[in-house]
C-alpha positions in Angstrom: 24.2 129.9 257.1 23.5 133.3 258.6 22.5 133.9 262.2 20.1 136.6 263.1 21.3 139.0 260.3 23.0 138.8 257.1 26.7 139.9 257.2 29.7 140.5 254.7 31.3 137.3 255.8 28.2 135.4 254.6 28.3 137.2 251.2 32.0 136.4 250.9 31.5 132.7 251.7 28.6 132.3 249.3 30.6 134.0 246.5 33.7 131.5 247.2 31.3 128.7 246.9 29.9 129.9 243.6 33.6 130.5 242.4 34.0 126.8 242.5 30.8 126.3 240.4 29.2 124.6 243.4 25.5 125.2 244.1 24.4 125.9 247.7 21.4 126.7 250.0 21.3 129.8 252.0 20.0 129.3 255.4 18.8 132.1 257.7 18.4 131.0 261.3 16.9 132.2 264.5 13.6 133.1 262.8 11.8 132.3 266.1 13.8 135.3 267.6 12.3 137.6 264.8 8.9 136.4 265.4 9.0 137.1 269.1 10.6 140.6 268.7 7.9 141.5 266.1 4.7 139.7 267.2 3.9 142.1 270.0 3.5 144.9 267.6 0.2 146.3 266.3 -0.7 145.0 262.9 1.8 142.5 262.9 1.8 140.1 260.0 3.9 137.1 260.1 4.0 136.4 256.2 5.1 139.9 255.6 7.8 139.6 258.1 9.1 136.5 256.4 9.0 138.0 253.1 11.1 141.0 254.3 13.9 138.7 255.8 13.9 136.7 252.5 14.0 139.7 250.3 16.9 141.1 252.4 18.8 137.7 251.9 18.3 137.8 248.2 19.2 141.5 248.0 22.5 140.8 249.5 23.1 137.6 247.2 21.8 139.3 244.1 25.1 139.2 242.2 25.3 135.4 242.8 22.1 134.6 241.0 20.5 132.9 244.0 17.0 131.7 243.5 14.2 132.5 245.9 13.6 128.7 246.6 17.2 128.4 247.5 16.7 130.7 250.6 15.5 129.1 253.8 14.2 130.6 256.9 14.5 128.3 259.9 14.7 127.9 263.8 16.2 124.9 265.5 13.7 125.5 268.3 10.7 125.1 265.9 11.8 122.6 263.5 8.2 122.0 262.2 7.6 125.6 261.4 8.7 127.9 258.6 11.2 126.3 256.2 12.7 123.7 258.1 10.8 120.7 256.5 11.4 122.2 253.0 15.1 122.5 253.7 15.3 118.9 254.6 13.4 117.8 251.5 15.6 120.0 249.4 18.8 118.3 250.9 17.4 115.0 250.5 16.5 115.6 246.8 20.2 116.3 245.9 21.8 113.5 247.9 22.6 110.1 246.5 20.3 107.4 247.5 22.1 105.8 250.3 23.0 109.3 252.0 19.5 110.2 251.5 18.3 107.1 253.4 20.9 107.7 256.2 19.9 111.3 256.7 16.1 110.8 256.7 16.5 107.8 259.3 18.8 109.9 261.6 16.4 112.7 261.9 14.1 113.4 264.8 10.5 113.1 263.5 8.9 116.4 263.6 6.4 116.5 260.6 4.0 114.3 258.9 6.0 114.5 255.7 9.0 113.0 257.5 6.9 110.2 259.2 5.6 109.5 255.4 9.1 109.5 254.2 10.5 107.3 256.9 7.7 104.9 256.6 8.5 104.6 252.9 12.1 103.9 253.6 11.2 101.3 256.2 8.9 99.6 253.9 11.8 98.9 251.6 13.6 96.9 254.6 10.6 94.5 254.9 11.8 92.1 252.1 14.9 91.6 253.8 13.5 90.5 257.1 11.0 88.3 255.4 13.8 86.9 253.5 15.7 86.0 256.8 12.4 84.6 258.1 12.1 82.4 254.9 15.6 81.1 255.4 15.2 80.2 258.9 11.8 78.2 258.0 14.1 75.9 255.7 15.8 74.6 258.9 14.3 71.1 259.7 13.9 71.7 263.6 10.3 72.3 264.7 10.0 75.5 266.7 13.2 77.2 265.6 11.6 79.1 262.7 8.7 80.4 264.9 11.0 81.6 267.5 13.2 83.1 264.8 10.4 84.9 263.2 9.0 86.4 266.4 12.4 87.7 267.4 12.7 89.3 263.8 9.3 90.9 264.0 9.7 92.2 267.4 13.0 93.7 266.7 11.7 95.3 263.5 8.6 96.7 264.9 10.6 98.2 268.0 12.8 99.8 265.2 9.6 101.1 263.3 8.2 102.6 266.5 11.5 104.3 267.3 12.1 105.8 263.8 8.6 107.2 263.6 9.0 109.1 266.8 6.6 107.4 269.1 7.4 107.6 272.9 8.5 104.9 275.2 5.8 103.5 277.7 6.5 105.2 280.9 8.2 108.3 279.3 7.2 111.9 280.5 5.6 112.5 276.8 3.7 109.1 277.0 2.1 110.1 280.4 0.7 113.4 279.0 -1.0 111.7 276.0 -4.9 110.9 275.8 -5.9 107.5 276.9 -6.8 106.6 273.4 -3.4 107.4 272.1 -1.7 105.7 275.0 -3.6 102.5 274.2 -2.6 102.6 270.4 1.2 103.1 271.4 1.1 100.4 274.2 0.0 97.8 271.6 3.7 98.1 270.3 5.5 98.9 273.2 6.2 95.2 274.2 9.7 94.0 273.8 8.7 90.3 274.7 8.2 88.4 271.5 5.8 86.0 273.1 3.5 88.8 273.8 3.7 90.4 270.4 3.0 86.9 268.8 -0.2 86.5 270.8 -1.5 89.9 269.6 -0.9 88.8 265.8 -3.5 86.3 264.8 -2.6 86.2 261.3 0.8 85.3 262.1 -0.1 82.6 264.5 -2.2 81.0 261.7 0.8 81.3 259.2 3.3 79.7 261.8 0.7 76.7 262.1 0.6 76.2 258.5 4.4 76.5 258.2 5.1 73.8 260.8 2.5 71.6 259.1 4.2 72.0 255.8 7.4 70.6 257.3 6.0 67.1 257.2 5.2 67.2 253.5 7.9 65.0 251.7 10.7 66.6 249.4 8.6 70.1 249.0 7.9 70.6 252.7 10.9 72.9 253.5 10.4 75.0 250.3 6.7 75.4 251.2 7.3 76.2 254.8 10.0 78.8 253.7 7.5 80.4 251.2 4.8 80.6 254.1 7.2 82.2 256.6 8.4 84.8 254.1 4.7 85.7 253.0 3.5 85.9 256.6 6.3 87.8 258.0 6.1 90.3 255.1 2.3 90.8 255.7 2.5 91.1 259.3 5.3 93.8 259.2 3.5 95.9 256.5 0.2 95.8 258.5 2.4 96.9 261.8 4.1 99.5 259.8 0.9 101.0 258.4 -0.7 101.1 261.8 2.3 102.6 263.4 2.6 105.3 260.5 -1.0 106.3 261.0 -0.4 106.4 265.0 2.6 108.6 264.5 0.5 111.1 262.4 -2.2 111.2 265.0 0.6 111.5 267.7 1.9 114.6 266.0 -1.4 116.2 265.7 -2.2 115.5 269.4 1.3 117.0 270.6 0.8 120.1 268.4 -2.8 120.6 269.6 -1.8 120.2 273.2 1.2 122.7 272.7 -1.1 125.2 271.1 -3.5 125.0 273.7 -0.9 125.6 276.5 0.3 128.6 274.5 
């Protein structure tokens, strides 16, 4: 990583990494400062500015056979601009699966691409939650499975909302949103399982069928478990799909508002 300008120490470090036959990404930071310093000039061309910085990096790394796509121009103050999203994707592409998942879920959501990646990872969790729901349905105690399912769904939906970068009700960001966006987010802001259950008509129907299945001799528990698994799986998929689209539209609204203020 080079800050503001390329130095001899940057080149020596890159050379040392190459001597161990390791690949690397070269990251040039503080691009926002370059932008501010140049943008006031007559005839300013942002693309030309970025090309010049990239060529300077490649020129200093020419004896190390660094490719153009291995140079990233970023700013931590503007993570949705320039090469920051591309850098995250490049790092993810070379990480083992579990490390890739951990990195993706640890990142603050700043782009639609990251929202989509997180949503895809979150979909991979649904079968586990639905499985726990199915196991709970086997318990021969009326009402226990329903309470367990609602608790599982509520916790999982709150996790989705947090991971996809949607603000909490009552936060400063939330108060600055349009009424329509507020209403969409509020639908998933509750932490009370009972309220969430009331909003999910499909889940309520599935719960009724599950309780009824308990009274079927011999196969009742298996049927109840299957109903609970399927219903929880469907509900979580529906919630995640809606939250993913809400997160996409939320980013659009935030960026439009920021551009208007600028």
